N, C-alpha and C positions, 0 to 999 in steps of 0.2 A: 273422197277423203279431205279435213278442211287441214292443213300446215298453219299454223300459228306464227308468226315470228318475232320471237320475242327484242326487242332491243335494250339493251344496255341503257339503267337508270344512270341520270347525268350524276356527274360527283357529290354536288352539293344535295342531291334530293335521297342518293345512299344515305351521307351524314344524321339529313334530315329527318330521317327512319330510323337511324342510332340512336338520336339525340331525347327525345321525348321523358328516358327519364329525372336527365338532367331539368328538363325544363319544369317537372313535379318539383322536383329537390328547393329547386328556388322558391316558387310556388311557395313550397313549404315553409320553409326563412324565414321569406318574408310574410304568411297568415303568424308566424310566432310571431316576427319580433313586432305588428300590430296586436296582436293578441297581452304581446310583454306589459308594451309600452297602454292599450286599456288597462289593462290589469295595475299597475302604477296609477294611474289616471280615478280609475272607482275604488280603488282602497280606501282610502280616504274619506271618501265620500260613505262606503257603505258603513267603515266603522263608527262615523255621525251619525248616521242613521241609528245601527243598529243601540248607539251605547245613548243615544236620548230614550229609546226604553230600559235602559237599565240600574239599577240600584248604587250607588255606591261599592255596595260589596263586591259586586258582579267586574263593574268597571278593572276594579286594581286586582285582579284574581289574575295569581301565571298560575300558570302558563292562561294567554289571552284566551278566554274566547268569544267566540265572532258572532254567534249566538245568543239571547239571552233567555237563561233559564224561567225566571216570570218575567212577564213586562209589565214592567211601569210607570202607565199611561198617565199616573201625580206628576210625573215630569215639563209636562207637555203646560197642566193648570197651572205650578208654578213658575215656569217662564210666564208666564201671560198675568201671572197676579204681583211678583215681585219685584218688577215695574213696572211706569206706567208704558207696557204695550200696545195697547188698543195707542193712544196717544204720540210713541213715533212712533207706527207702520202710518199714520197720518200724513204725518210729515213727513214721511220717508217719499211719499208719493209723490206729496207736494211738489220737496226740491226735485224731484229726482225727474218728476214731469214739466215743470215748468226750467231746472234745468235744462234739462233736453231739447226741451226745445228752444229754446236759446242760443242753443251751443250748433243743433243741426240749420236754427236756422242762417246764422251767424256762414259757418260752413259752407251748404249751399248757394249762398247767394256772392260768397266772394271765391267760389269756384267757378262762376257761372261769368262774372267779371273778369274772370281771371283770361280765360277762355274763349267768351261770346264778345265781351267789350275793348274799348280802342283808348288806350289812354296815357300818359307819360310812364316813363318807367315803368310798367304793369310785371316786367321780369325783374327787375332788382325789388319789386313790395315781394316778387313767388320767393327772390330768396333769402327777405328777410323771415317771411313765412317756415322755412327750410330753416334755419336759426334757430327758429325759436322749437322747436319739434327737437333741437339739441344740446334746451333750455331745462333740466332737471327741474321738476314743479314745486318743491322741496326751495327752492332758491330764492320763492316767488313770492315764500309763505310770511314774512315780515315786513314787506312792499306792501302786498297788499293788505294787511294785517292794521300796520300804520292808520292807509286811508280810508278801511270801514272802521277805522273808532273815527277818524276826523269827520266822517260824513257820519256816524250817530248808527250805522244801523249795528254793533254790537249787539246777539241774542236778538235779530228778525229771518226774518226768511232775506228778503233781499240779500243781504249782508254770505248768505252764507249762498246763494244760486248766482249774484251779477258777477264777480269775482272770476266767477270758471265761464263766462258767456265766449272767451276764444276760444276760437278752438282752430289747432296748428295742423293737428294731422287730418281729421276732416276734410281741410279745406283740399290738402291734398289728395286724398282715396277720392272724393269729385272730382276735382278739377284735371287726375287723369281718366277718370271717365269719360269724362263732358267729351275728353280729347278725342274720344277712341267711336265719337258716336258719326254717322255716316252727314256729311256736310251737306249733301245735294236731302235733304228732309230739313234744315234745318232755313239753309236757302229758299226752300220752298214757303217753309211757314212766313220768314219775312216778305216774300211775292205776296203770298197773302196778303200782306198788313199787318203780322202780328208784334207789338209790341213784347220786349223786352221782358215784361211780369208773364204775358200772355205767354209767350215761345214756352217762356222756364215754368209752368204749371199744365200745358195743356202738352206739350215736346219734346221736353227737355227731360223731364221729372218721369213722365209713363215712362220713357227706353231705359231711363235709371234705377228701375222698381230694384234690382240685386242690391247693386253698389248701393240705394238709398237707404235700403231695410240691412244692410249689415252694418252701416254708420249709426243709425237708428240703436239698434240694439249695445254695439258696443259703447256707445255714447252714454244710457240707459244703466249699464252694466257699472259702468264705474262710476256714475253720479250714484248710484245704491247701494254700492259698497264705500264710497269717499267714507273713509275718519278723520284724520288731521286734518282737515277744513276747517269741518261741523268739532269737530272741540276743538279747538283754537276760539271759535267763532260764541256755538252755544255755552252759555251759562247758569241756564236753565230748563227744566223738562217742557218747555215750550215749545224748541222748536228743536231739542233734538234728534236726531236719525237712530232710526235700528242697530247700525253697528257701536252704536254709543251704550246702547241699551244693551245689548252685550257684552260690553266689559263693566258695567257695573252689574249683571247676573255675575259673573265671574268676581266679582269684587264684594257681594252683597252682604258674605259672609267671610267670617274668618277662615276658613277651610273651605273650599271651591268645592260645589257641587257640579261634580264634572256631567252627569247627568241631563239636568236643568239646562247647563249653559250647553249644549248638543241640544234638548229640544228649541233651542229658544235658535242657535244656527238652522236646528231644519224651516223653523215656523221662516226666517230670515229669506232663507235658499228659492223657499219652492215657489213666491211668487216668478223670479229670476230665472228658475229650468223651466218655466211651463212655459213663458215665452219663449225661450230658446228654442223648443223640441215647437209650436208653434211656427217659427220662420226660420223651423234650420237649411232647411232649403233652399230660403236665399240669400240666409250666408256662405254658402259654400259657394254661390251660383255669382255674390258678390264680389269674397276676398279669390275667387282666381278668375276674375270679370279683366280682359285684357290679354289672359295668359294664353290664348289656342287660337288663331285667328283664323276664321273661316277658310 
């Protein structure tokens, strides 16, 4: 006859067997909060998407109808032809690509110099960059406009792009990431005779890919959505960008056709959303870089 000796469970184990419902409740609350936040973020986007194919009467109907009864695809054609949308699209691609390239290059080079090069007053320069983060962009509008006007760059690509070439946030972001890179790899590259540019291109940037992609995406979205500075500099359609085109859609008629405006907004945000979907994994990795130590 086999005798089973039952040992009493430890107090902590007994408590853990009585806790599952509390764990499930906490998990449910967390999921509910996340779902609420997602709903708050997605509801305006969903409304914009559905309103872009609604007639004017459906948009102003109360109570609100979230789904259209008839699909007014004509809104997209009107949005594209009511203003020179194609020209604005080209202008946005040019100013966004060149402006982002300038900002990312400046940010990466400045961060590399602050981390891997030795020169006088390096920490003081970094403090100046941090101070620049606290200065609102609106404060620099008038000085930048006066400078651009004196240079004769009003209503030009360089007038839109070059004044935005300085980047404090990107320099800070890349510097903080460069500080986390393993010094053994950097020293090995130096011993192999790698110069600064070779080490930056072949060693530092490949190890910094997630943070670099996040930096690029943040910069691209900022330049793509920029409205105030192009509004000041662009005086005609030759260099006006898409955000200015949306404003013209809103003011092109005595009574705003919101379906046409929403269709234009969809055309504007689709490239940015596609970029985010393509690189979403890198965004998360880049923004959380350094928060968890291995």
